[in-house]
Structure formats: C-alpha cells, structure tokens
N, C-alpha and C positions, 0 to 999 in steps of 0.2 A: 551442562550438568554442574551443580555446585558441589564442591568437595567439602566433606565434613570430617572433623576429627573423630577418632574412635569413640571418645566419650560422648559425642553428640548424637550418635546413631543408635536408634532403638533397634536392637537385634531382631525383635519379632516383626517390626515393620519391614526391615531389610529382608527377612526371610520371606514374607508374603510378596514383596516386590519381586524377588528372585523367582519364587514359585510361579507368579503370574507371567513373568517374561519367559520362563521355560515352557509353561503351558502354551503360550502363544506360538512358540516355535515347535510345539508338538513333542516336547521332551519332558520325561518324568523321572525324577530322582526319588525313588521310593523311601530312601532313608534321610531325606532332607529334613533337618531340624536344628534348633538352637542347641548348642552344647550345654547340657545341664550342669557341668562342672565349671565352665567358663563362659558365661553368657555373651561375651563379645565375639565368640566364634560361632560360625554356622557350619555344621557338618553336612557335607555333600553326600557322604556315604558311598557305597559301591554301586556301580552301574555296569550294565552289559557293554561289551565292546561296540555293538551297533549304536547304542545310545551315546557313547563317548564320541563316535565319529559324527553323529548328527549334531552334537554340541559343538565340536570343532568346526564343522561346516557353517553353523549359524554364527559363530564368532568371526570366522573369516569373512562372511558376507557383510557383517556389521562393520568391520574394520576397527582400527584403534580409536579409543576415546581419550579425551583429556586435552 
C-alpha cells in the first residue's frame, strides 16, 4: 500500500474505497459520509454495538498494515 499525504487523497474516493471494503466484510455504517464542513475528514457515524464488534473482528483478522 502506498501512503499518500492528506492533500493528495480524494476524500470521496477514499469514502468509496472504505465503503466497498466494509461491504465486503458485511459491515454497514449508515452514517458514513464526507464531512461537509471539512472535506478531508470522513465521518464514520454511529453504529450498533454488534457492528462495532464485527468491525473489530475484521480488523484483527486483517492484522496491522504499513
């Protein structure tokens, strides 16, 4: 994975990449969106506790990156 600086990242492309990866893991963040006030931030929003556990499990399975 190539690391890019904040200025080089299209937040909308990053959002769709994140959404796609979450979808593949069967995880839905209903409030996922680019922050309208500060477009370099992506809001994950609120999720149910069971969704948070599934996300944590998916991240553990994937292991550290970088």
